[in-house]
N, C-alpha and C positions, 0 to 999 in steps of 0.2 A: 377586636372585631377580625373575623374570620373571613378571608378572601372567595372570591366565587370560583369554584372549580368548574371548568366548561368541559372537562374530558369527556369525549363520548366515542373516539373510535376505540376498536375491538383489539388493534394491536397495542393499545397502551396497558404497560402494566398496571394490576389494581393497586401496588403499593408507592407507585409514584405519587405522591401527596405534597401539599404547599407547605406544611411545616418543616419537611427535610429541608428546604432550602432557604431556610433562617441564617444557617451557619456559611452559608454558600456567598448569602448576601452582605453578609458582615466581612468576610474575607475578601471579597471584591471591592472592600471598601464604601459600602453604603451604609448610610446611618437610618437605617429603617423603623420606623413606629410600627405600621402594617403592612401586611399584603392586602391590596383590594381585589385583585383579579389574578386569578392563575389557571394556564391554558398549556395545554401539551398535545402536540401533533407532528406526525412523521415529516422529519425534515427532508427528506431523499424520495423520490418515485421508483417504483418498480424497477429492478435491474440496476440500480444505479450502486447496491451493495447488497451483500449475501450471506457473510459470515456474521451480521450482527445488526439490529435495527436501531436507525439513528433518530432520535426524536430533536424536536425545538420546544424548550420550555421557556413560557413568556409569564413573565410576573409585572403587573400593575402594583406600583410600590407607595406609599405614603413615607416621606421622611420625617425626622422627628424638627425640621426646619417648617414644615407645614407645606411643603410643596411635593409634587409628585413626578413621578417618572418611570418608563419600561425597562425594565432588564431581561433580557435575554442569555440562555442557556443551551449548549447542547449536551444531552443526555443520551448515550450509549447503553445500551441492554442487549442481553442474549436474543439470539433470534430463538422464536417461538415454536422451530420445529421439534415435535418430539420425539421422531424415529431417528433423528440425530443427535438428541439431547446428549447422550454419552458419550459421543465423538468430539463433541464441543466441549463437553468436560474434561475430556483427555486433552484437549489440546490447549486445556489452560490459556484461554484469551483474553480474558479478563484480568487475570492474575499478572500474566505476562505486560499487557499494556500498562497496568496501574504501575508496575516496577520500572516502566520506561519512563512514566511521565513523573513519578516521584523520588526516583535514584539515579537513573542513567542519565536521562536529559540535563537534570541541574549539574550533574558532575561533570558532564561533556559541556557544558555552559561555561563553567566555572573554568575548566582548563583554557579557555580562550580568554577570559577575563583576567587571569594571571597572566596571559601573556601579550597583556595591556589591549585585547580587542573584544567588542561585544558583538557577540552572536546569538542569535535567536532561533530556534528551528520549529517550535511551534505555540501551540496554545498554553495557555496556564491550566491547570487542572486541579480540581476539589473533590473533597470526600465528602458524601451523604452518611449520614446517621444510619446505617442499616446494613442487614449482612446479606442482601441482595445484592448480584452481581451488576455493576454500573461503572461508568466513567462519566465524569461531570467535565464539560470543558467551557472555558471562554468562548464566548460566542465571536469569531475572527471578522465576520461579514460586518459587525459594529466598527469595525476599523478599516473597512474597506477592502478586506480581501475577498477573493471569489474563485471558483473552479471555472475552468472553461469547457465549453462544449466539448466530450470525448470523442463524438463521432468526427470533428473535424480536425483533431490532431492538433499539436503545438508546431508551430514555427521555431525558426532557429533561435532567435532572440528569448524565446520561452524555454527552450532546451537548454541553451546555454546555461540560463540561471538556474535550473534544476542541479544542473548539473556541476555547478561549481557549488551549490548548497550541499549535494552528494558527497562531492570531496572535502567540503569542510567536516562534514558528518564521519565520513571514512577515516579522515587523517584522524580527529579527536578520537575515535574509537580505538584506533591502534596503538594512540598514546594513553590511553586510559585502561589496555587491557591488562597491566601489571596492577592496577588501582583496585580493578574489580574484575578479578577471575572469573566471577559467574558470567562475563560477557561472552564468554567463551564454550558455554552449555548452551546457547541459544540455538536450538535447531529449527525454528520458523516452522514453515509448513511440512517438514522432514519430521516434525515429531513421531517419533516411532510409537506412542500412546493411542497416536491416531492413526494407525497404518491401515484399519480397514477403510475408511473414507479415504486416505488418501490412493489405495490402490482403486477404488471405484474411479474417482476422478481422474487420475492421470491416465491409467488404463483405457478408460472411456474416450477421453481426449484424443489420445493417440489414433485409437480406431476411426474416430469421427476425422480427424484429418486425412486417415487414408482414403476416405471416402471422398473427402474434398478436393484432393490434388489430383485425383482421376477425372476433374473437370477442366484441368490445366493443360495446355499446349508442352509437349515433350516431356510428360510427365516419367514414361517410361526410363528415361536417363536415368533416374534416382528412386523410381517407385520400390523396386527390390530392396535396396539397401535401407529404406524406411520401415518396408514393412518387415525386414529382420529386426530392425532396431524395435520396432513394437512389441515384440515377446517379451512380456515380465517387465514392461517400460518402468515402473514405478520402481523396481526392485534395482534396476539399472541407473535411475537417477539417484536413490539414496547410496548407493557404492560409489559413482563415480565423483558424488559431491562430499564425500568425507573431507574434513578440513585438513589439508596440506602443512605442518607447521613448519615445513623448510619455503615454502611461499609467503608472500605479504598476505595476509589476513585481517579482514575488517568485521563490525557489527553492521550487515545490508540491512537496510529499512527492511525488505522482504516481501513489500508489496508496492511498489513505488509505480504508480500509473497517476494519470491525468485525475482521478475523481479524489485521491490522497494528495493533492498537492493544490496549494491557494496560493493567491498572489495578489499584493498589493501595489497598486498603482501611483504615481505622483501626480500633480495637475495638469502636465501634459501627456500623460498618459504612456509613459514609461516605467517598468518594472523597479519597485522601490523595495520590495522583500518578498522572498519566496519560504513558505512554510510548509513541513510536511505533517499530516495528520494519519490517523490508522496505522499503530504502532504495535499490533496485536500479534504480527509473525515474525520479529527480527531471526536473522539465521548469521551466526558466527561463520566466516570462509571467505573464498575469494569475491574480489569485488565485481568480477566478471556477473556475477548473478543480478544485481542490482541494475549494471549497465546494461544487458540484455533485456531484462524485464521492462524497464523504464524505455528505452529507445523502442524496442519493438511494438511495445504497447500503447506509445504514447505521440511518438513524433510522427509528424506529417507522412505521408507514402514516399514523397519526391526525398525526403530525407534520412531515411530508414538505412539504406544500404549506400546512397550516392554519397553520403556525407557522413557515413559511420566511422570511418577512420579519423575525419576530422573532429569527430565530436570525442573522440576516445584520446585524441591529442591533448583536446584542451582540458579532457577529465585530469590526465597525469599532469598537465602544468600546473593545476589548482590543486591536484593532491599533494604534491610536493612541494608548492610554494606553502601549504600549510603545516603539512610536516614539520618543515624547518622551523615556521614560526612557533611551532608547539615544542620543539628541540627533540624531536624522535630521536631514538638513541641507535636504531637499528639501522642497517644499510637501506637506504633509499630506493624503493623500486625503480626500475627504471621503464621508458615508454616499452622497451623489446618484452620485459617481463609479465607489462599487462597484457600486451596481446597473445604472447605464449597462453596465458590463463584462459585467454578469451577461446583461442582455438581448442584447448584441454577441455575447457566446461562448456563446447557448444552444445551440449544437451539440454541447457539450460535457456539457450536459444530454442531451440525445439520445442520445450514446455510452454514457452510464452506464447508462442505462435499458436500453440495446440490448445491453449486455455484460456488466459488473459486476453489475450488479442482478440480471441473469436468472442469475449463477452464485450469487449470495449467497442468494438465497429457494430455490433449487432443493436437494430433499432429498437428504440423502447418499448416493451411489452408488458402487459400484464401477466402473462407466463413465466417471467424471469425471477426463477427464484430455486434455491437450493433442490428442492424436491425435483422440480424437473430434471435438475442435474444429475440426480443420484439415483433415481427411481425409472425404472420402464414402466412408460405409460404412454398412451395415446397423446397426452398433453404434452408429456416430456419429449417424444420425438417431434413433434410441432416445434417448440422451443428449440432444439439441438439443429433442426432444418433452419430456421432463423438464422442462428449462429454460423452455423459452418457453411451454408451454402447461399449467401446472400451474394450481391454481385461487388460487394465493398471488399468484404472478408476475402475473396476470390482473387481480387487485384491485389490486394497486399501480399497473399500468398506466393503468387504469381513470380514477384519480385525476389521475396525474401527464400523462398524453399530452394531456388537452384542456386543461390549466392551461399546460403548455408552448405549445400551439398558440395559445393566447388571449393568452400574451406575443411572437408573432411569432418563436418559435425554430424553425419550417417554414418561414419567409419567406425564402428565398436564391435 
């Protein structure tokens, strides 16, 4: 008996059908006799995800023992944007994330098991019997995981939990590098095949931040240096961020911000587990990338600068702790070397505040989509004004931009 399909939203791909999930149900341990109901609906509001579409699949199933229950899964599918489809294809987002879930994460978690420690980094993944690009994931909300409101920012307890998990990930990726040489080829958002889209996104973001900082007091102290840096910003970013094999390198998450981090709590509200999601743009290179990206995009404003060094010290402590556990055979990175990389790659801090931080701090809006980020239009200008000229974003800029300038981040 076929289940009832209640899909009606226009952004649900036509190929998403209930029979595809029979294998997923079996792999997840369900002794299913039949699917009684099948629903698919958007999992995120506009502005919460740009590069892909996240759907929730809900199935009411009857089991062979006669009982019924409801199962849910997350389904990630390509963004429907047609004019950027070629660029998305060049980025190979789904191919990369599939490899991360099916090969890289199992290897990283196995390294910890071999060292006598159980560590999980994220949801279980499944495959549908279709040639369409997709990622199917365990619905972590069923185990009590949740994301926190991006506009609020994460407090120190949550930041430390994320940084601890990041250090575990980085340490394991450094140890696994020799076992999986393909890790060192991951270029994340710096993928040369998607250069046209990157140029639009990076160069447009730096132009917008130039307009925004003019609203800040004392902007003339650094405006000329920032303006000089903005010339060919995308190219400068690619050049400066080539992995230096003389340094300590890791596989960065590449998109580590609050919407891509889920927390699970115990009965008294303490953080029990922290998982990463959205692994489409991992980048091999300095850990400075993930550190800038996470802290500037997702920490509360009062933490981003005032407690930056404290968070870096905590990261280093946990990184070394895990490298020793995993019997890392190279020289252990010093705290000094981590700070030196943060100074050297300060341009990544600039990229973070001019792009991802602007999106994180923007109020939810129906105009938040990749079209309005990459095309010149009246609606696009309205969206960018919401991103770059709201009071919340300017308040963050007023704290971070002078700090980056004082650390030499604009001196290129």
